[in-house]
TORKOL-4160 file (C-alpha; in steps of 0.2 Angstrom, whole numbers, padded with zeros to 4 digits, m for minus):
478
<pt num="1" X="0376" Y="0413" Z="0514"/>
<pt num="2" X="0374" Y="0408" Z="0528"/>
<pt num="3" X="0360" Y="0399" Z="0539"/>
<pt num="4" X="0356" Y="0414" Z="0548"/>
<pt num="5" X="0358" Y="0430" Z="0550"/>
<pt num="6" X="0353" Y="0433" Z="0567"/>
<pt num="7" X="0357" Y="0448" Z="0576"/>
<pt num="8" X="0370" Y="0444" Z="0591"/>
<pt num="9" X="0362" Y="0458" Z="0603"/>
<pt num="10" X="0373" Y="0469" Z="0616"/>
<pt num="11" X="0378" Y="0452" Z="0623"/>
<pt num="12" X="0382" Y="0443" Z="0612"/>
<pt num="13" X="0394" Y="0457" Z="0605"/>
<pt num="14" X="0400" Y="0458" Z="0622"/>
<pt num="15" X="0404" Y="0438" Z="0623"/>
<pt num="16" X="0412" Y="0442" Z="0605"/>
<pt num="17" X="0423" Y="0454" Z="0610"/>
<pt num="18" X="0430" Y="0446" Z="0622"/>
<pt num="19" X="0433" Y="0430" Z="0614"/>
<pt num="20" X="0443" Y="0443" Z="0606"/>
<pt num="21" X="0453" Y="0452" Z="0620"/>
<pt num="22" X="0458" Y="0434" Z="0628"/>
<pt num="23" X="0472" Y="0429" Z="0616"/>
<pt num="24" X="0478" Y="0448" Z="0613"/>
<pt num="25" X="0478" Y="0453" Z="0631"/>
<pt num="26" X="0490" Y="0436" Z="0633"/>
<pt num="27" X="0502" Y="0444" Z="0620"/>
<pt num="28" X="0505" Y="0458" Z="0633"/>
<pt num="29" X="0504" Y="0447" Z="0648"/>
<pt num="30" X="0518" Y="0435" Z="0642"/>
<pt num="31" X="0529" Y="0450" Z="0640"/>
<pt num="32" X="0528" Y="0458" Z="0657"/>
<pt num="33" X="0531" Y="0439" Z="0666"/>
<pt num="34" X="0545" Y="0436" Z="0658"/>
<pt num="35" X="0557" Y="0440" Z="0672"/>
<pt num="36" X="0547" Y="0430" Z="0684"/>
<pt num="37" X="0547" Y="0416" Z="0672"/>
<pt num="38" X="0567" Y="0417" Z="0671"/>
<pt num="39" X="0568" Y="0417" Z="0688"/>
<pt num="40" X="0553" Y="0403" Z="0695"/>
<pt num="41" X="0560" Y="0389" Z="0680"/>
<pt num="42" X="0578" Y="0394" Z="0675"/>
<pt num="43" X="0571" Y="0399" Z="0658"/>
<pt num="44" X="0586" Y="0406" Z="0646"/>
<pt num="45" X="0584" Y="0422" Z="0635"/>
<pt num="46" X="0584" Y="0408" Z="0620"/>
<pt num="47" X="0569" Y="0401" Z="0628"/>
<pt num="48" X="0561" Y="0415" Z="0632"/>
<pt num="49" X="0560" Y="0421" Z="0614"/>
<pt num="50" X="0553" Y="0402" Z="0610"/>
<pt num="51" X="0539" Y="0407" Z="0624"/>
<pt num="52" X="0532" Y="0423" Z="0615"/>
<pt num="53" X="0537" Y="0416" Z="0598"/>
<pt num="54" X="0532" Y="0397" Z="0598"/>
<pt num="55" X="0511" Y="0405" Z="0602"/>
<pt num="56" X="0511" Y="0419" Z="0589"/>
<pt num="57" X="0518" Y="0403" Z="0574"/>
<pt num="58" X="0505" Y="0394" Z="0581"/>
<pt num="59" X="0492" Y="0405" Z="0578"/>
<pt num="60" X="0496" Y="0411" Z="0561"/>
<pt num="61" X="0498" Y="0393" Z="0555"/>
<pt num="62" X="0479" Y="0389" Z="0562"/>
<pt num="63" X="0472" Y="0403" Z="0558"/>
<pt num="64" X="0470" Y="0398" Z="0538"/>
<pt num="65" X="0463" Y="0384" Z="0544"/>
<pt num="66" X="0452" Y="0390" Z="0559"/>
<pt num="67" X="0443" Y="0402" Z="0547"/>
<pt num="68" X="0440" Y="0386" Z="0535"/>
<pt num="69" X="0433" Y="0375" Z="0546"/>
<pt num="70" X="0421" Y="0389" Z="0554"/>
<pt num="71" X="0416" Y="0392" Z="0537"/>
<pt num="72" X="0410" Y="0373" Z="0535"/>
<pt num="73" X="0406" Y="0366" Z="0556"/>
<pt num="74" X="0398" Y="0380" Z="0562"/>
<pt num="75" X="0406" Y="0398" Z="0567"/>
<pt num="76" X="0399" Y="0397" Z="0583"/>
<pt num="77" X="0406" Y="0381" Z="0587"/>
<pt num="78" X="0421" Y="0384" Z="0581"/>
<pt num="79" X="0422" Y="0399" Z="0593"/>
<pt num="80" X="0415" Y="0390" Z="0605"/>
<pt num="81" X="0432" Y="0377" Z="0605"/>
<pt num="82" X="0442" Y="0389" Z="0604"/>
<pt num="83" X="0440" Y="0396" Z="0621"/>
<pt num="84" X="0439" Y="0379" Z="0628"/>
<pt num="85" X="0455" Y="0375" Z="0618"/>
<pt num="86" X="0464" Y="0394" Z="0625"/>
<pt num="87" X="0457" Y="0389" Z="0644"/>
<pt num="88" X="0461" Y="0372" Z="0646"/>
<pt num="89" X="0477" Y="0377" Z="0637"/>
<pt num="90" X="0481" Y="0392" Z="0650"/>
<pt num="91" X="0480" Y="0379" Z="0663"/>
<pt num="92" X="0491" Y="0370" Z="0656"/>
<pt num="93" X="0504" Y="0385" Z="0652"/>
<pt num="94" X="0501" Y="0389" Z="0673"/>
<pt num="95" X="0504" Y="0371" Z="0681"/>
<pt num="96" X="0519" Y="0367" Z="0667"/>
<pt num="97" X="0532" Y="0362" Z="0681"/>
<pt num="98" X="0546" Y="0365" Z="0666"/>
<pt num="99" X="0551" Y="0377" Z="0652"/>
<pt num="100" X="0545" Y="0363" Z="0638"/>
<pt num="101" X="0528" Y="0359" Z="0645"/>
<pt num="102" X="0525" Y="0377" Z="0645"/>
<pt num="103" X="0532" Y="0379" Z="0626"/>
<pt num="104" X="0520" Y="0365" Z="0622"/>
<pt num="105" X="0508" Y="0372" Z="0632"/>
<pt num="106" X="0510" Y="0390" Z="0622"/>
<pt num="107" X="0509" Y="0381" Z="0606"/>
<pt num="108" X="0492" Y="0372" Z="0611"/>
<pt num="109" X="0488" Y="0389" Z="0616"/>
<pt num="110" X="0492" Y="0399" Z="0599"/>
<pt num="111" X="0479" Y="0387" Z="0590"/>
<pt num="112" X="0467" Y="0390" Z="0601"/>
<pt num="113" X="0467" Y="0407" Z="0597"/>
<pt num="114" X="0467" Y="0403" Z="0579"/>
<pt num="115" X="0452" Y="0397" Z="0580"/>
<pt num="116" X="0442" Y="0409" Z="0591"/>
<pt num="117" X="0448" Y="0425" Z="0579"/>
<pt num="118" X="0442" Y="0421" Z="0562"/>
<pt num="119" X="0425" Y="0417" Z="0569"/>
<pt num="120" X="0423" Y="0434" Z="0578"/>
<pt num="121" X="0426" Y="0445" Z="0563"/>
<pt num="122" X="0416" Y="0435" Z="0552"/>
<pt num="123" X="0399" Y="0433" Z="0563"/>
<pt num="124" X="0401" Y="0453" Z="0564"/>
<pt num="125" X="0401" Y="0456" Z="0544"/>
<pt num="126" X="0387" Y="0441" Z="0541"/>
<pt num="127" X="0376" Y="0448" Z="0556"/>
<pt num="128" X="0374" Y="0465" Z="0558"/>
<pt num="129" X="0370" Y="0477" Z="0543"/>
<pt num="130" X="0372" Y="0499" Z="0542"/>
<pt num="131" X="0378" Y="0508" Z="0557"/>
<pt num="132" X="0377" Y="0493" Z="0570"/>
<pt num="133" X="0390" Y="0483" Z="0558"/>
<pt num="134" X="0401" Y="0500" Z="0558"/>
<pt num="135" X="0400" Y="0502" Z="0575"/>
<pt num="136" X="0407" Y="0482" Z="0578"/>
<pt num="137" X="0420" Y="0482" Z="0568"/>
<pt num="138" X="0426" Y="0501" Z="0576"/>
<pt num="139" X="0429" Y="0493" Z="0591"/>
<pt num="140" X="0433" Y="0477" Z="0585"/>
<pt num="141" X="0448" Y="0487" Z="0575"/>
<pt num="142" X="0452" Y="0498" Z="0593"/>
<pt num="143" X="0451" Y="0482" Z="0604"/>
<pt num="144" X="0469" Y="0479" Z="0602"/>
<pt num="145" X="0472" Y="0497" Z="0611"/>
<pt num="146" X="0460" Y="0490" Z="0626"/>
<pt num="147" X="0468" Y="0475" Z="0625"/>
<pt num="148" X="0487" Y="0479" Z="0627"/>
<pt num="149" X="0482" Y="0489" Z="0642"/>
<pt num="150" X="0475" Y="0479" Z="0652"/>
<pt num="151" X="0486" Y="0465" Z="0648"/>
<pt num="152" X="0502" Y="0475" Z="0654"/>
<pt num="153" X="0494" Y="0485" Z="0669"/>
<pt num="154" X="0482" Y="0468" Z="0675"/>
<pt num="155" X="0498" Y="0455" Z="0671"/>
<pt num="156" X="0510" Y="0467" Z="0678"/>
<pt num="157" X="0502" Y="0469" Z="0695"/>
<pt num="158" X="0496" Y="0451" Z="0694"/>
<pt num="159" X="0511" Y="0446" Z="0694"/>
<pt num="160" X="0520" Y="0458" Z="0707"/>
<pt num="161" X="0505" Y="0453" Z="0718"/>
<pt num="162" X="0512" Y="0432" Z="0719"/>
<pt num="163" X="0494" Y="0430" Z="0725"/>
<pt num="164" X="0494" Y="0410" Z="0733"/>
<pt num="165" X="0514" Y="0411" Z="0730"/>
<pt num="166" X="0509" Y="0410" Z="0711"/>
<pt num="167" X="0516" Y="0423" Z="0705"/>
<pt num="168" X="0521" Y="0424" Z="0685"/>
<pt num="169" X="0508" Y="0408" Z="0686"/>
<pt num="170" X="0492" Y="0419" Z="0687"/>
<pt num="171" X="0493" Y="0428" Z="0670"/>
<pt num="172" X="0491" Y="0411" Z="0664"/>
<pt num="173" X="0478" Y="0405" Z="0677"/>
<pt num="174" X="0468" Y="0422" Z="0677"/>
<pt num="175" X="0463" Y="0418" Z="0657"/>
<pt num="176" X="0452" Y="0401" Z="0665"/>
<pt num="177" X="0436" Y="0408" Z="0673"/>
<pt num="178" X="0435" Y="0422" Z="0659"/>
<pt num="179" X="0435" Y="0406" Z="0647"/>
<pt num="180" X="0419" Y="0396" Z="0655"/>
<pt num="181" X="0410" Y="0411" Z="0658"/>
<pt num="182" X="0410" Y="0415" Z="0640"/>
<pt num="183" X="0409" Y="0395" Z="0637"/>
<pt num="184" X="0393" Y="0395" Z="0648"/>
<pt num="185" X="0381" Y="0409" Z="0637"/>
<pt num="186" X="0389" Y="0408" Z="0620"/>
<pt num="187" X="0379" Y="0396" Z="0616"/>
<pt num="188" X="0363" Y="0408" Z="0621"/>
<pt num="189" X="0368" Y="0425" Z="0614"/>
<pt num="190" X="0379" Y="0421" Z="0601"/>
<pt num="191" X="0371" Y="0418" Z="0582"/>
<pt num="192" X="0378" Y="0399" Z="0574"/>
<pt num="193" X="0382" Y="0405" Z="0554"/>
<pt num="194" X="0389" Y="0396" Z="0542"/>
<pt num="195" X="0391" Y="0395" Z="0523"/>
<pt num="196" X="0382" Y="0383" Z="0512"/>
<pt num="197" X="0392" Y="0379" Z="0503"/>
<pt num="198" X="0407" Y="0370" Z="0512"/>
<pt num="199" X="0426" Y="0374" Z="0508"/>
<pt num="200" X="0441" Y="0362" Z="0506"/>
<pt num="201" X="0455" Y="0365" Z="0514"/>
<pt num="202" X="0469" Y="0361" Z="0509"/>
<pt num="203" X="0482" Y="0352" Z="0522"/>
<pt num="204" X="0496" Y="0350" Z="0510"/>
<pt num="205" X="0498" Y="0368" Z="0513"/>
<pt num="206" X="0497" Y="0370" Z="0531"/>
<pt num="207" X="0508" Y="0359" Z="0533"/>
<pt num="208" X="0522" Y="0365" Z="0522"/>
<pt num="209" X="0520" Y="0383" Z="0531"/>
<pt num="210" X="0523" Y="0378" Z="0546"/>
<pt num="211" X="0539" Y="0367" Z="0544"/>
<pt num="212" X="0543" Y="0383" Z="0535"/>
<pt num="213" X="0542" Y="0395" Z="0549"/>
<pt num="214" X="0547" Y="0383" Z="0560"/>
<pt num="215" X="0562" Y="0379" Z="0549"/>
<pt num="216" X="0566" Y="0398" Z="0549"/>
<pt num="217" X="0560" Y="0401" Z="0571"/>
<pt num="218" X="0572" Y="0389" Z="0577"/>
<pt num="219" X="0588" Y="0395" Z="0570"/>
<pt num="220" X="0583" Y="0410" Z="0574"/>
<pt num="221" X="0579" Y="0411" Z="0589"/>
<pt num="222" X="0594" Y="0394" Z="0593"/>
<pt num="223" X="0605" Y="0400" Z="0584"/>
<pt num="224" X="0617" Y="0412" Z="0594"/>
<pt num="225" X="0615" Y="0398" Z="0609"/>
<pt num="226" X="0622" Y="0384" Z="0597"/>
<pt num="227" X="0634" Y="0392" Z="0588"/>
<pt num="228" X="0626" Y="0390" Z="0572"/>
<pt num="229" X="0629" Y="0373" Z="0573"/>
<pt num="230" X="0627" Y="0362" Z="0556"/>
<pt num="231" X="0608" Y="0357" Z="0557"/>
<pt num="232" X="0601" Y="0376" Z="0562"/>
<pt num="233" X="0608" Y="0379" Z="0542"/>
<pt num="234" X="0600" Y="0363" Z="0535"/>
<pt num="235" X="0587" Y="0371" Z="0543"/>
<pt num="236" X="0587" Y="0388" Z="0534"/>
<pt num="237" X="0591" Y="0378" Z="0520"/>
<pt num="238" X="0579" Y="0368" Z="0519"/>
<pt num="239" X="0566" Y="0385" Z="0517"/>
<pt num="240" X="0568" Y="0384" Z="0498"/>
<pt num="241" X="0563" Y="0367" Z="0494"/>
<pt num="242" X="0547" Y="0368" Z="0506"/>
<pt num="243" X="0544" Y="0384" Z="0500"/>
<pt num="244" X="0544" Y="0377" Z="0480"/>
<pt num="245" X="0535" Y="0363" Z="0485"/>
<pt num="246" X="0521" Y="0374" Z="0494"/>
<pt num="247" X="0523" Y="0383" Z="0479"/>
<pt num="248" X="0521" Y="0369" Z="0470"/>
<pt num="249" X="0503" Y="0364" Z="0478"/>
<pt num="250" X="0496" Y="0381" Z="0478"/>
<pt num="251" X="0496" Y="0381" Z="0458"/>
<pt num="252" X="0491" Y="0362" Z="0455"/>
<pt num="253" X="0477" Y="0366" Z="0468"/>
<pt num="254" X="0471" Y="0384" Z="0459"/>
<pt num="255" X="0471" Y="0376" Z="0442"/>
<pt num="256" X="0460" Y="0363" Z="0448"/>
<pt num="257" X="0449" Y="0376" Z="0456"/>
<pt num="258" X="0453" Y="0372" Z="0471"/>
<pt num="259" X="0454" Y="0384" Z="0485"/>
<pt num="260" X="0474" Y="0384" Z="0490"/>
<pt num="261" X="0479" Y="0394" Z="0508"/>
<pt num="262" X="0489" Y="0405" Z="0497"/>
<pt num="263" X="0481" Y="0407" Z="0480"/>
<pt num="264" X="0495" Y="0411" Z="0469"/>
<pt num="265" X="0484" Y="0422" Z="0457"/>
<pt num="266" X="0481" Y="0435" Z="0472"/>
<pt num="267" X="0501" Y="0436" Z="0477"/>
<pt num="268" X="0501" Y="0444" Z="0456"/>
<pt num="269" X="0491" Y="0460" Z="0463"/>
<pt num="270" X="0501" Y="0474" Z="0467"/>
<pt num="271" X="0491" Y="0477" Z="0485"/>
<pt num="272" X="0493" Y="0461" Z="0489"/>
<pt num="273" X="0512" Y="0459" Z="0489"/>
<pt num="274" X="0514" Y="0477" Z="0499"/>
<pt num="275" X="0503" Y="0473" Z="0511"/>
<pt num="276" X="0515" Y="0455" Z="0513"/>
<pt num="277" X="0530" Y="0468" Z="0513"/>
<pt num="278" X="0521" Y="0480" Z="0529"/>
<pt num="279" X="0518" Y="0464" Z="0537"/>
<pt num="280" X="0537" Y="0459" Z="0533"/>
<pt num="281" X="0543" Y="0475" Z="0539"/>
<pt num="282" X="0534" Y="0480" Z="0553"/>
<pt num="283" X="0523" Y="0468" Z="0560"/>
<pt num="284" X="0538" Y="0453" Z="0565"/>
<pt num="285" X="0548" Y="0471" Z="0571"/>
<pt num="286" X="0533" Y="0477" Z="0580"/>
<pt num="287" X="0532" Y="0460" Z="0593"/>
<pt num="288" X="0553" Y="0461" Z="0593"/>
<pt num="289" X="0552" Y="0479" Z="0600"/>
<pt num="290" X="0539" Y="0475" Z="0612"/>
<pt num="291" X="0545" Y="0459" Z="0619"/>
<pt num="292" X="0565" Y="0467" Z="0618"/>
<pt num="293" X="0559" Y="0481" Z="0630"/>
<pt num="294" X="0551" Y="0472" Z="0639"/>
<pt num="295" X="0568" Y="0461" Z="0640"/>
<pt num="296" X="0577" Y="0477" Z="0646"/>
<pt num="297" X="0567" Y="0484" Z="0658"/>
<pt num="298" X="0563" Y="0469" Z="0668"/>
<pt num="299" X="0579" Y="0461" Z="0667"/>
<pt num="300" X="0591" Y="0475" Z="0661"/>
<pt num="301" X="0583" Y="0492" Z="0672"/>
<pt num="302" X="0579" Y="0479" Z="0685"/>
<pt num="303" X="0562" Y="0483" Z="0686"/>
<pt num="304" X="0548" Y="0475" Z="0694"/>
<pt num="305" X="0532" Y="0467" Z="0681"/>
<pt num="306" X="0519" Y="0481" Z="0687"/>
<pt num="307" X="0533" Y="0494" Z="0684"/>
<pt num="308" X="0536" Y="0485" Z="0667"/>
<pt num="309" X="0519" Y="0485" Z="0664"/>
<pt num="310" X="0515" Y="0506" Z="0667"/>
<pt num="311" X="0530" Y="0509" Z="0655"/>
<pt num="312" X="0517" Y="0502" Z="0641"/>
<pt num="313" X="0502" Y="0512" Z="0647"/>
<pt num="314" X="0508" Y="0528" Z="0639"/>
<pt num="315" X="0508" Y="0516" Z="0621"/>
<pt num="316" X="0492" Y="0510" Z="0625"/>
<pt num="317" X="0483" Y="0525" Z="0627"/>
<pt num="318" X="0490" Y="0534" Z="0611"/>
<pt num="319" X="0487" Y="0519" Z="0600"/>
<pt num="320" X="0472" Y="0517" Z="0609"/>
<pt num="321" X="0466" Y="0536" Z="0604"/>
<pt num="322" X="0475" Y="0535" Z="0587"/>
<pt num="323" X="0464" Y="0519" Z="0581"/>
<pt num="324" X="0448" Y="0528" Z="0587"/>
<pt num="325" X="0452" Y="0543" Z="0575"/>
<pt num="326" X="0461" Y="0533" Z="0559"/>
<pt num="327" X="0444" Y="0528" Z="0550"/>
<pt num="328" X="0441" Y="0545" Z="0550"/>
<pt num="329" X="0457" Y="0552" Z="0544"/>
<pt num="330" X="0454" Y="0541" Z="0531"/>
<pt num="331" X="0439" Y="0545" Z="0527"/>
<pt num="332" X="0445" Y="0562" Z="0522"/>
<pt num="333" X="0465" Y="0557" Z="0516"/>
<pt num="334" X="0473" Y="0542" Z="0504"/>
<pt num="335" X="0477" Y="0529" Z="0514"/>
<pt num="336" X="0497" Y="0528" Z="0505"/>
<pt num="337" X="0496" Y="0547" Z="0517"/>
<pt num="338" X="0489" Y="0539" Z="0532"/>
<pt num="339" X="0504" Y="0525" Z="0530"/>
<pt num="340" X="0519" Y="0538" Z="0529"/>
<pt num="341" X="0508" Y="0547" Z="0543"/>
<pt num="342" X="0511" Y="0535" Z="0554"/>
<pt num="343" X="0528" Y="0531" Z="0548"/>
<pt num="344" X="0533" Y="0547" Z="0550"/>
<pt num="345" X="0528" Y="0550" Z="0569"/>
<pt num="346" X="0535" Y="0527" Z="0573"/>
<pt num="347" X="0551" Y="0535" Z="0565"/>
<pt num="348" X="0550" Y="0551" Z="0579"/>
<pt num="349" X="0546" Y="0541" Z="0591"/>
<pt num="350" X="0559" Y="0527" Z="0589"/>
<pt num="351" X="0571" Y="0542" Z="0587"/>
<pt num="352" X="0566" Y="0549" Z="0603"/>
<pt num="353" X="0566" Y="0534" Z="0611"/>
<pt num="354" X="0585" Y="0530" Z="0608"/>
<pt num="355" X="0587" Y="0547" Z="0613"/>
<pt num="356" X="0578" Y="0542" Z="0629"/>
<pt num="357" X="0590" Y="0528" Z="0633"/>
<pt num="358" X="0609" Y="0539" Z="0628"/>
<pt num="359" X="0601" Y="0552" Z="0642"/>
<pt num="360" X="0594" Y="0541" Z="0656"/>
<pt num="361" X="0601" Y="0523" Z="0651"/>
<pt num="362" X="0599" Y="0513" Z="0667"/>
<pt num="363" X="0587" Y="0526" Z="0678"/>
<pt num="364" X="0575" Y="0526" Z="0667"/>
<pt num="365" X="0555" Y="0523" Z="0672"/>
<pt num="366" X="0539" Y="0523" Z="0665"/>
<pt num="367" X="0539" Y="0542" Z="0667"/>
<pt num="368" X="0551" Y="0547" Z="0660"/>
<pt num="369" X="0549" Y="0533" Z="0642"/>
<pt num="370" X="0531" Y="0539" Z="0641"/>
<pt num="371" X="0535" Y="0554" Z="0630"/>
<pt num="372" X="0544" Y="0543" Z="0617"/>
<pt num="373" X="0535" Y="0526" Z="0619"/>
<pt num="374" X="0515" Y="0537" Z="0616"/>
<pt num="375" X="0523" Y="0541" Z="0600"/>
<pt num="376" X="0528" Y="0525" Z="0592"/>
<pt num="377" X="0510" Y="0517" Z="0599"/>
<pt num="378" X="0501" Y="0534" Z="0591"/>
<pt num="379" X="0511" Y="0528" Z="0574"/>
<pt num="380" X="0510" Y="0513" Z="0575"/>
<pt num="381" X="0489" Y="0511" Z="0578"/>
<pt num="382" X="0490" Y="0525" Z="0561"/>
<pt num="383" X="0499" Y="0505" Z="0551"/>
<pt num="384" X="0492" Y="0495" Z="0557"/>
<pt num="385" X="0474" Y="0502" Z="0552"/>
<pt num="386" X="0481" Y="0509" Z="0533"/>
<pt num="387" X="0488" Y="0488" Z="0531"/>
<pt num="388" X="0471" Y="0480" Z="0527"/>
<pt num="389" X="0465" Y="0494" Z="0517"/>
<pt num="390" X="0479" Y="0495" Z="0505"/>
<pt num="391" X="0480" Y="0475" Z="0508"/>
<pt num="392" X="0462" Y="0475" Z="0499"/>
<pt num="393" X="0462" Y="0486" Z="0488"/>
<pt num="394" X="0464" Y="0477" Z="0471"/>
<pt num="395" X="0452" Y="0465" Z="0478"/>
<pt num="396" X="0436" Y="0459" Z="0468"/>
<pt num="397" X="0423" Y="0452" Z="0482"/>
<pt num="398" X="0424" Y="0436" Z="0479"/>
<pt num="399" X="0441" Y="0435" Z="0482"/>
<pt num="400" X="0437" Y="0443" Z="0496"/>
<pt num="401" X="0440" Y="0429" Z="0511"/>
<pt num="402" X="0455" Y="0424" Z="0501"/>
<pt num="403" X="0463" Y="0438" Z="0501"/>
<pt num="404" X="0459" Y="0445" Z="0520"/>
<pt num="405" X="0468" Y="0426" Z="0526"/>
<pt num="406" X="0485" Y="0427" Z="0516"/>
<pt num="407" X="0485" Y="0445" Z="0523"/>
<pt num="408" X="0480" Y="0438" Z="0539"/>
<pt num="409" X="0491" Y="0423" Z="0541"/>
<pt num="410" X="0507" Y="0431" Z="0534"/>
<pt num="411" X="0503" Y="0444" Z="0547"/>
<pt num="412" X="0502" Y="0432" Z="0563"/>
<pt num="413" X="0518" Y="0424" Z="0555"/>
<pt num="414" X="0527" Y="0441" Z="0555"/>
<pt num="415" X="0520" Y="0445" Z="0576"/>
<pt num="416" X="0525" Y="0426" Z="0577"/>
<pt num="417" X="0544" Y="0427" Z="0572"/>
<pt num="418" X="0547" Y="0444" Z="0576"/>
<pt num="419" X="0554" Y="0439" Z="0595"/>
<pt num="420" X="0567" Y="0426" Z="0589"/>
<pt num="421" X="0573" Y="0436" Z="0575"/>
<pt num="422" X="0574" Y="0454" Z="0585"/>
<pt num="423" X="0576" Y="0443" Z="0602"/>
<pt num="424" X="0591" Y="0436" Z="0593"/>
<pt num="425" X="0598" Y="0454" Z="0586"/>
<pt num="426" X="0597" Y="0459" Z="0605"/>
<pt num="427" X="0605" Y="0445" Z="0613"/>
<pt num="428" X="0620" Y="0446" Z="0601"/>
<pt num="429" X="0622" Y="0464" Z="0604"/>
<pt num="430" X="0622" Y="0462" Z="0625"/>
<pt num="431" X="0636" Y="0449" Z="0622"/>
<pt num="432" X="0648" Y="0464" Z="0611"/>
<pt num="433" X="0644" Y="0477" Z="0624"/>
<pt num="434" X="0644" Y="0465" Z="0636"/>
<pt num="435" X="0627" Y="0462" Z="0644"/>
<pt num="436" X="0625" Y="0481" Z="0643"/>
<pt num="437" X="0609" Y="0483" Z="0641"/>
<pt num="438" X="0604" Y="0502" Z="0637"/>
<pt num="439" X="0616" Y="0499" Z="0623"/>
<pt num="440" X="0610" Y="0484" Z="0616"/>
<pt num="441" X="0590" Y="0490" Z="0613"/>
<pt num="442" X="0597" Y="0505" Z="0606"/>
<pt num="443" X="0606" Y="0497" Z="0593"/>
<pt num="444" X="0589" Y="0485" Z="0590"/>
<pt num="445" X="0581" Y="0503" Z="0588"/>
<pt num="446" X="0592" Y="0508" Z="0576"/>
<pt num="447" X="0588" Y="0492" Z="0567"/>
<pt num="448" X="0569" Y="0498" Z="0569"/>
<pt num="449" X="0571" Y="0515" Z="0560"/>
<pt num="450" X="0580" Y="0506" Z="0547"/>
<pt num="451" X="0566" Y="0492" Z="0542"/>
<pt num="452" X="0552" Y="0510" Z="0544"/>
<pt num="453" X="0562" Y="0520" Z="0532"/>
<pt num="454" X="0562" Y="0506" Z="0520"/>
<pt num="455" X="0544" Y="0503" Z="0522"/>
<pt num="456" X="0542" Y="0525" Z="0520"/>
<pt num="457" X="0554" Y="0526" Z="0504"/>
<pt num="458" X="0546" Y="0508" Z="0498"/>
<pt num="459" X="0530" Y="0518" Z="0502"/>
<pt num="460" X="0531" Y="0535" Z="0492"/>
<pt num="461" X="0537" Y="0524" Z="0478"/>
<pt num="462" X="0521" Y="0515" Z="0477"/>
<pt num="463" X="0509" Y="0531" Z="0482"/>
<pt num="464" X="0507" Y="0536" Z="0466"/>
<pt num="465" X="0500" Y="0519" Z="0461"/>
<pt num="466" X="0491" Y="0520" Z="0478"/>
<pt num="467" X="0482" Y="0535" Z="0475"/>
<pt num="468" X="0478" Y="0531" Z="0456"/>
<pt num="469" X="0460" Y="0522" Z="0461"/>
<pt num="470" X="0453" Y="0538" Z="0469"/>
<pt num="471" X="0461" Y="0550" Z="0456"/>
<pt num="472" X="0448" Y="0541" Z="0442"/>
<pt num="473" X="0432" Y="0539" Z="0454"/>
<pt num="474" X="0436" Y="0559" Z="0456"/>
<pt num="475" X="0436" Y="0557" Z="0435"/>
<pt num="476" X="0422" Y="0547" Z="0435"/>
<pt num="477" X="0412" Y="0559" Z="0449"/>
<pt num="478" X="0418" Y="0575" Z="0436"/>
């Protein structure tokens, strides 16, 4: 139950969606600023991986925490707190004088984003009904494509324009005025909602998840540079006891009718486990794709930030179009069919991209990359739209919040780890091919294609099970 059911109105909806766009735009902006950051702060490729990855990991670790705090303390209050933290962290990113300072600010920025995002969807869910609710959720789902285009084009222009000689710093400074505007008027237009019965926060689970992700992130990012020294190997081995402790903590809390961060009983459901597989295979390689492509285009092909940004326009446009029409397709076809369709289109796009790099090599431009990246973007949106529908298929209404938190947390964790894992593959390929970026990016694209093929094969195997609820419903109607 909620203390308020006041509709946010048009102004409130705009404010909430603006808050949603800020963290999403920031990811795109950071990608187009990579080469500029390299020259300004003398960052290594490994440090660039961490600049992107730490934001995503902090986002993932704090996501469930942000959702619980919003339920208990008030969603508008946490939304505004998240905006304030995100804006302050953006300022700190912009004034960072070293890579270490930038990395610390990016962690804070990710934590701020994790406070923002859960409050938006929850507020829309509890304050809107009927057609207004459906339209708002469609906007929420499609905003990623818009944010991507704005981030790539706007970020590329900001960095290339070098306003006041600030270069890449403007990509972070631009967040500050938007955060101030949202803060200034949110109290007036965004309604306050919260749960009447506070839910307890699993602090142990949150800390253990953070430790597990860090033990995976840092060895993957630093391994090639530190020649896989014993501390990195020890960190990877430590994942096993940490995961065991997290599982024991979750089972104990579940026996006590408490609320663990990741409830074990939900992980027994086939739909949730398939959602976890999608998160691991798709979302990790998606963020890895964005990082590796941005690094290849800027450092390898020598594109300016605005040229690199423009190279992703086709992907962003087709992603938005696909996301807009995906709900209608899913209403007419099974979710597994839409997932397979998305995978088939994306695999075609990846194969076309491999061929494009083979043909054009170092002479690639935004125009030559557009057909292949357009296919990749269209397929990606279909996969993303299928993710939550598949993952939530077997979930009872009382477990909807916990299941959504599991999927969101694992999705963000995969997005955070992707640049470190697949950036390491790209760097290893660069070393083996004497700095040839076209050979290195094609090796990464082959790996990504293989992972998507594995996901398609698993989907085909599980398709009968995924379609069973629909079949039963049709029999019931007859």
